[in-house]
N, C-alpha and C positions, 0 to 999 in steps of 0.2 A: 478321708485324709491321704494325701498323695504319698508314694513311696519315699521320697525325700523327706516329707513331714514326719513320717513315721521313723525314718532313720535318725534324723535329729532328735526326737522325742526318747527313742529307745537308748540312745548313746549319750544322752545329756549326763555328765559326770561319771562315765564309763568310758575307759580306754582299753584297747587290748582285744575285742572282739572282732573276729575277722568278718569283712563285709558281706560274705556270702551268708554267714550265720546271722548276722542282724537282718538281713533280708527275709530269711526263711522265718525267724522269729517275728517279724512283722507280719508275714503273710498268715503265719498260724493265728497271730492275735486279730487277724482281719481288719489291720490298721485302725482299728477303734481306738479313739483317743483314752478313753476311761481305762481299758485294759492295758494300753501300751504305758500308760503313767504308772499303774501297779507293777506291771514288769520291770520297769526301769527302777522303782524303788527296791524291788527284790534283789535284782542284779548288783545295785549299789550296796546293800547292807551284806550279801553274800561275798562281795569282793572285800569289802571292809574287814570281814572275820577270816580271810585269809584264803578263799578259794581263788583260784585263777579266773580271768574273765571268760575264757572258753569253758571251763567246767561249770560256772554259774550259769552261763547262757544254756548249756546242754541241760542241767538240771531244769530250769524253768521250762525249757521245751518238753521234756519228758512229763513234767507235772501237767502241762496244757494238753499234751496228746493223751495222757492216760486218764485225767479226771475231767477234762474239758471236752468240747465237741471235736470230733475227727476232722470236720471240715468247717471251721468257724464261719458263720455268716451273721454279722453284726445287725441285720434287720430282723433277724428272728429271735423273738423274745426267750425262747427256750435255749437257746446257743448263748445268748447273752449271759442268762442266769447261770449256765454251767460253767462257763468260761470264768466269770467273775468269782464264782464259788471256788473254783480251783486255784485261782490267783490270789484272792484275800487269803484262803486258809495257808498259802504258801508264805505269803507276807506275815500273818499273824505269829506263826511259828518262830519267827525271829525275834518275837517279843518275849519278856518273862511273862510268866503266868498271870500276875496279877495286874500288868499292863494290858494283857489280852484281855482280862474281864473289863478293865476300863474302856477300852476300845468298844467293847459290845455295849457299854453302857451309852454310847453315842445315838443308840437305835431309839431311845426314849424321847429325842427333841423333835420339834414337828418339823414336817417337810418343807423344804425351801426357806428355812430360817438358820442365819449364821448363829454359831453358838460361842458367846463371849466368854473369854477366859476366866473372868471374875465368877461366871455361873459355874464353870468346870472346877474352880477351887472349891466351892461348897459341896459339889458332888463327890471330888476326890481330896478329903482333907489330908494335910500331911504330905502332899505329892509335889514335886516340882512340876507344876502344870505346863509352864512354857517349856521345859525340856521334853515333855512327853508330847506335847504339840509338835514339836519339831520333828520328834521322831515319828509320828504319826504321818507327818507330811512328806518326810522323807521316805516312807515306805510306800507312798501312794494310797494309804488307807483313808486319806481325806482329800480333797479336791484341793485345799489350799490352806495355808496358815498365814493370815492376814494381820499386818501390824500397823496400818495405816487408820485414819477416823473411820468409824467411830471407837477405835479400839481394838487390841488383840482378839483374834475370834478364828475358829475353826469354820470352814466352809465344807459342808458334805455333798457328795454326789448323791443324787437320788437312788442310782442303781445300787451303790454300796450300803446305802442306808437301809434299802428295802432287803437286802441279803443279810446284814444283820439282825434285822428284825426276825428273820426266818430263824436265824441261830438263838435266837432269845424267846423262850416260852413267856406267855402271858405274866405267869406268876414271876418270873425274874425280872419282866420289865416294870412291874407294879411295884416290886421292892425297891427298884432304882428310883422310880418316881418318888416313893415315899421317903428315901433319903434324901432327895433333893428338896422336898417341902418342909422336912424337918430341918435341915440343915439352915434353910432360909429363914427361919424364925429368929436366928441370930440378928437378922438385920432390923429387927422391930424395936421400937422404942420400949416396950415392955412385952413379952410374950407369956407369961403365967396366967393360967387360967383361959376361959372360952368366954366370948369368941376371941380367937387371936385379932389383934388391931392390924391387919395386913394394910389398911390404909395409912399406917405410919411408915411404910417402907421409905428408904431414901429416894430422893427425886432421880437419882442416877442410876437406879436399879430398872433400867429401861426394860431389859428381857423380862423380868418378873412382872412387871406391870402390865404386861402384854399377855404372858403365856401361865402365869401362876395358875388360874382356875383350869387350863388344860391339864396341867401336872395333877392337880387335886383329883381330876376327873378319872385320869390314868392310874393314879394310886388307890383307885376305889375308895377314896375318903368322901364319899358322897354327902355324908351329914356336914362335913364342913363346907364343902363347895357350896351347897345350898344356902348356909348360913351367911358365907362371904357374899355370894353374887346378888343376894338380896337385901344386904345391909347397905342403907342409902348413903352411909359414909364413904363406903367403897365405891359406889356408883359416882358421888361428887368427884372424889379424890382422882379417879381413873379418868372420868371425863374432862376434868382440868388438865390433867397430866399429858392426855393424847389430843385434846383440843375438840373432841368429838364424842357423842354417846354410842357410836357405832362398836366401838371395842366391848362396851359393858352389854350391849344387846347380844354379842356373840357369846359372852360369857354366860348370859341367861339361857342360851341355847343348849348349854351343856347340863342343865339341871332341870329334869322333868318333874317339878312341884307346881302345885296350883299357884302359890305365891310368885314362882319364877315366872310363870306363863302371864299372870296379870301384869307383873311389873314389866315383862317385855313388850305386851301390848300397848301400855301407856308410854313408855319410852320411845317406841317406833313413832307414836302418834306425834310426839312432842319433840322430836328429834332436831328440827329446825331451830328449836329455841335453847337447846342445850349445847353450849359451847363457850368459847372465849367471850367475856363479857366485862364491863367496868362500871363500879368497882368489882373486884374478882369476887368478893363474899356474896355478890348478887346471885352467883349461880346456885349457892344452896337455897335461897329464897325461891328462884325460880323454879328449881326441882320439886320443892315441897309444894309450891302452888300448883304445879301441873299434876301432882298426884292427889291433890285435894277432892275428897269423896270419891277416890277410885275403889270400887268393890273389891275386898280381898287384900287391901295394902294398909287397912287401918293402924293395925298394930306396929308395921315397920315405920310409917309415917309419924305415929305418936311418939317412938323412941328417937327417931330422927330430929324432931323438931326440937326436943330437949337438948341437943347439942348445937343449935344453930346460934350464932351471934346476934345482938340486938344493938340497935333497933333495927327492924325489918318489916316488910309488909307482907300480910297474910291475907287469903281470900276468906270472906265470911258466907258468900253465897257460891254455888256451884259455878265454874267458869261457863260462859255462854258459848265458848268455842270448843268446848270439850264435846266429844260423842255421847248420845244418850246410851246408857249402860243397858238399858232394856231392849235395844235394838242394835246388836252387833252389826259392825260395819261389813258388808260383804268383801271377799276377797277382790282383789284388782288393783289396777294403777289408780292413784289419785290425781292423774292429770293426763295431758295427751299423750297418745301412743306414738312413738317416734318411728319404730322399725319392728320387723320382725322376721324369724328364721325358722325352718324346719330343722330338726336332728336327721342326721343321714337315713336313720333307720325309719323316720317318718312317726315315731312315737310320742315325741315332744315338740313343743312350739316355744321358742324364746321372743320375748316381747322386751322394749324398752321404753322409757317415758321420760318426759320432762319433770316427773316427779323424783328424780334422782335414783330410780331403782330400774333393775331388770328382773324379770320374772319368768319362770319356767312352769309351763302347763302339760297334762297329760292330754294328748289328743283323743283318745278313747272316751273319756268322761268329762273333760273340761276342768279337771280338778286343778287347783294351783299346787305345783310341786315345791316351788321353793322362790323366796325373794331374796335377791341378791343385793346387798348393802353395802356401800363402800364409796361410790361414786359421790362428790359434793356439788355437782350442776347437771344439767340436762344429759340424759344418755341417749346418744344419737344413733348407735349402730350396733349390730351384733353377729356374729357368725359362730356356728358349730365347727370344731375341727373334724377332718374327715372320718376319724374312728368314733366320733360321737363323745369322747371321753371330757374334752374342754369346751367351754364356752368364752368367745372373746367380746369383749364390749368396748366401745368407743364413747367418749364424753367432752362435753364442753370444759370440764376441769382439767384438760390439755393432758389427760391419762388415757391410756387403754388397759383393761385389765383382763387376767384369765382366772376362770373359775372352774372348780371341778363339777362335772355334771351329776356326778353319782350323789354327792352330799352339799352340794351350793357353796361349797367353801371357797374362799379367795385363794389361787395359787400364785399369783403375781401380779405387781403393777408396773406397767412399762412407762417410764418418764423420759421425757427428751423434746417432745413437741412443745412449742412456746405459745401455741393458741389452741383453740377448740380443736379436738380431734374429731372428723366428720365420719368415718367409716374405718372398717377392718375386715380382712379378708384372709384365711388360711390358705396356704399353697397346696396342692393336690395331695402331697406327701405328709402333710401336717407338721413339717419341720419349721417352715417360717411363718410369719404372720404380717401381712401389710396393713400400714395404716396411713390415712390421709389427713390434712389438716388445714386450718384457715391460716397457718403459718407459711402457706405457699410450698409446702415439700410434702412428699411422701417418704415413708421409711420401713426398713425391712428390719424384723427382728429374729433372732434365733430362739425358737421356744420350744425345741424338742426335749431338752433337759436342764437341768438347775444349773450346772456349771458354766453352761454356755449361752444362758438366757440374758441376752444382750442386743443391744443395736448393731446390727450387721452391715446396714448401708443407708445413706442418707441420699435422697434422690431429689435433685433441685433442678428448677427449670421452668416450672408454671410461673406465670407472673401474678397470679392472684389466689385466691382460696382453690384448694384441691378437694373435690368433692365425693370421689369413688375411685375404687380399683378393683381389677379383677386378673386373677392368673390365668395363663392360658392352659389348656388342658392338660399339657404334659410339664407345666410348672417352670418352663425355660424362659417365658416372657410375663411382664406385668404391664398391664395396661391401666392408665390413670386419666381421669376427666378433671376438668376444672371450670371455674367461672371466667377463665381466660379465652374460653371456646375453643381449647385446643383437646386433642387426644395424643397421649405420647405411650409410645411402647418403650419398656426397659428392660436390659439384658439381666436377668436376676443374678446371674452368676458374678457379673462385673459392675452392676448399679449404673451402667452406662445407658444413655437415652438412645435406644435404637432407631427411631424414626418418629414423626409427628405429623398431624394434620389440623388445620384450623377449619372451623365449620361456622355456620352463621348465627348460632346462638350459644348461651351458656349450657353447658352439659353437666347432667346430675347424676343419671343412670347408666350402668354399664354391665355387660356380661358377654361371655364367649359362647359360641355354639360348641356343644361337647366334642364335635368330630370335624367338622367343615372347615376350620380356620375362618369364621366369620366372626365380626365383633359387632355388637349392637350396642347403641349409645342413644340416651334419651335427653331431651333439651327442650326449651322453649318453642322450638320450631316443629317438635315430633321427634320421630324416630329414625335414626341414621343407621344404614347396614352397611358395613365395610368389610372388604376381603383383606385379610393379612397376606401380603405376597413377599416371601422371603429373598 
């Protein structure tokens, strides 16, 4: 962030701080947007409580210098953690004790997920939640308090959420998860006895439909979690609600029971059949048919069939398209493999396929590490981030997705392209992702952290499909190739087309030499080697 941008953020709603003090405060904060926002919130609250602007600024400065790093470098994780800890603590002290505890509760929500106000009302009964949300946003303890569609919600910054988790021990977090799940039972049509009929939740309880199993697992309510995710009434209701069985498969991964594992395998095999259908009641019959004669699911299926409406069709023989249960299907893609990429340390291989999945493999023994489910069409490309923490995938479903390598979970869905996404590539510093697509564009996405994960630049100029992209070794230029037989160089900072050249064939492959400033492109006519002349 520039000095002028840092000054504007620090002084938003704050008057009377000498310009030299503002400049010094910005330098001490490393001009890091997250920290500057926290400092601004603390300044405004101290001034509201009667301190002069100068005194408030000096107090925050002393806090940063005493508890934070002496020379703050936002690129160093240790410095970030210490600076955030110092400034968050300064902001928390401006809240009443009860509200400090409620702020800590925000650590229980999943990463990269906005927190709806109606869910906070369940967690904080009897509290003016809208007022507290305004307070937290004003202090910079949350990234934003949004009031637009889909409704009032808090947006958490990853770094602040991580700090709050360090302040809350696992037992305290588990207790907060338990409070939320207990309060959520009030939404059910009837909630006495067991199992609780979570599938009767209101249709507009979007957050709970997606994340209730996550909270049950984190609350150590493992028995109720296993009962819920293996109840086919929940499977049907959530599949209908979300339009896909992918979320149900993710739920089942939270419960390590034989029934959950058997159901997960069966649903993954039948995923292409379980979605929107006309008439809607046919989803139940389809689900029951796909689970017919699946070993380990007999009790669950019998119980579920008693709840299905009539008339309906049921199989009387084993379905001929089902896998032989005595011969487990070996791991691997179920269709053509479209791309692959090694992790930076060479320990993993990522592959993509027209079976709508990406997969990660251990190089040492060839074992399948994770199956990444979420895309709804062919997955066309993949790329590891430079630090190996993320995998990006591109798909014909018009999205790119980010996945956490550590556990295979989905971190973000990048939407904006209007046709198939053909490739993806990280910048050398890992802060940007470039995507190309059949919509004749390339796009740059800010992917470094949650608050800034958004489209940064739209690159237009190709006259037909854009096939591939590659960042220059220092990340200042992006090269793209397309079916229009051109290579274009773009200035990353401005998104402007720097230069272009037309060759004799469609171009599909592209890479830079790591040092020499050479660019290699491949196409129907062969390999082209070009030198970049600044």
